[in-house]
C-alpha positions as CSV (number, residue, x, y, z in Angstrom):
1,A,9.6,-8.9,-11.3
2,R,9.3,-5.5,-9.7
3,Q,7.1,-4.0,-12.5
4,T,4.4,-6.6,-12.1
5,F,2.9,-4.3,-9.5
6,A,2.8,-1.3,-11.9
7,R,1.6,-3.5,-14.8
8,H,-1.5,-4.7,-12.9
9,A,-2.4,-1.1,-11.8
10,S,-1.6,0.4,-15.3
11,E,-3.8,-2.1,-17.1
12,W,-6.8,-1.3,-14.9
13,L,-6.1,2.5,-14.9
14,A,-5.8,2.5,-18.7
15,R,-9.3,1.0,-19.0
16,E,-11.1,2.7,-16.1
17,A,-9.5,6.1,-15.1
18,P,-11.0,9.1,-16.8
19,P,-8.4,11.0,-19.0
20,G,-6.3,13.3,-17.0
21,S,-6.8,11.5,-13.7
22,V,-3.9,12.1,-11.4
23,V,-2.4,8.9,-9.9
24,M,-0.3,8.7,-6.7
25,A,1.9,5.6,-6.5
26,T,5.3,4.3,-5.4
27,D,5.8,3.1,-9.0
28,W,4.5,6.5,-10.4
29,D,7.0,6.6,-13.3
30,A,6.1,3.2,-14.7
31,I,2.4,3.9,-14.4
32,H,2.8,7.2,-16.2
33,F,4.8,5.6,-18.9
34,A,2.2,2.8,-19.4
35,T,-0.9,5.0,-19.1
36,G,0.0,8.5,-20.0
37,L,-1.8,9.7,-16.9
38,P,-0.3,12.4,-14.8
39,T,1.3,10.7,-11.8
40,V,2.9,11.8,-8.5
41,P,5.1,9.8,-6.1
42,L,3.6,8.3,-2.9
43,P,5.8,9.9,-0.3
44,V,8.1,7.5,1.5
45,T,7.1,8.3,5.0
46,G,5.0,6.9,7.8
47,D,4.1,10.3,9.1
48,P,0.3,10.6,8.7
49,A,0.3,14.4,8.5
50,K,2.9,14.4,5.7
51,L,0.9,11.8,3.8
52,R,-2.3,13.8,4.3
53,E,-0.6,17.0,3.1
54,A,0.8,15.3,0.0
55,L,-2.7,14.1,-1.0
56,A,-4.2,17.5,-0.2
57,Q,-1.6,19.3,-2.4
58,T,-1.6,16.9,-5.3
59,R,-5.3,15.9,-5.3
60,P,-4.9,12.5,-6.9
61,A,-8.0,10.7,-8.1
62,F,-6.4,7.3,-7.5
63,L,-3.9,5.9,-5.0
64,V,-2.0,2.7,-6.0
65,I,-0.8,0.6,-3.1
66,N,1.6,-2.3,-3.8
67,A,1.3,-5.6,-2.0
68,P,4.2,-6.3,0.3
69,R,7.3,-7.2,-1.7
70,E,10.2,-9.5,-0.9
71,H,13.3,-7.3,-0.1
72,E,11.4,-4.1,0.1
73,Y,13.7,-1.1,-0.2
74,L,11.3,1.7,0.3
75,L,10.3,1.9,4.0
76,P,7.8,2.0,5.4
77,P,6.2,-0.3,2.7
78,D,3.1,0.8,0.9
79,H,0.6,-1.1,3.1
80,Q,1.9,0.7,6.2
81,R,1.6,4.1,4.5
82,L,-1.9,3.1,3.5
83,A,-2.8,2.3,7.1
84,A,-1.5,5.7,8.3
85,L,-3.6,7.4,5.6
86,E,-6.7,5.5,6.5
87,R,-6.3,6.5,10.2
88,E,-5.6,10.1,9.2
89,L,-8.4,10.4,6.6
90,P,-11.2,8.0,7.5
91,G,-13.6,7.5,4.6
92,A,-11.4,9.3,2.0
93,L,-10.2,6.1,0.3
94,A,-12.4,3.5,-1.4
95,E,-11.0,0.3,-3.0
96,S,-11.7,0.2,-6.7
97,Y,-9.5,-2.7,-7.9
98,R,-7.4,-5.4,-6.3
99,T,-5.1,-8.2,-7.4
100,D,-2.6,-10.2,-5.4
101,A,0.0,-7.5,-6.4
102,V,-1.7,-4.2,-6.1
103,T,-4.7,-2.3,-4.8
104,V,-6.1,0.8,-6.5
105,L,-8.1,3.2,-4.3
106,R,-10.3,6.1,-5.4
107,V,-9.6,9.2,-3.4
108,D,-12.5,11.4,-2.3
109,P,-11.3,15.0,-2.8
110,S,-13.9,16.4,-0.4
111,R,-12.2,14.6,2.5
112,L,-8.6,15.8,1.9
113,G,-8.7,19.2,3.6
114,V,-5.6,19.9,5.6
115,R,-6.4,20.3,9.3
């Protein structure tokens, strides 16, 4: 079930995220529907500069990364986009919650400046 990923993240975000926290995720629409939090899509690119720019422009408080899925249709998959972000923005992302389906990371806004 594709929405298992969004459900895991949404349940945690509904409990733990301060009201109004912006969330960036592949399943942004499902997370918004479930939590009411403002959400933005995780760009579908492996280009570290484009990913960094998206975070700098949207300033999310949380980044939701799905575990690898069978028959992934958005490429590169989330875990590869996360790896690119971690190389591009060392220390900007801190794991807050993890299940076998999803990882929620807190984003440090002080480390998002565009170079």
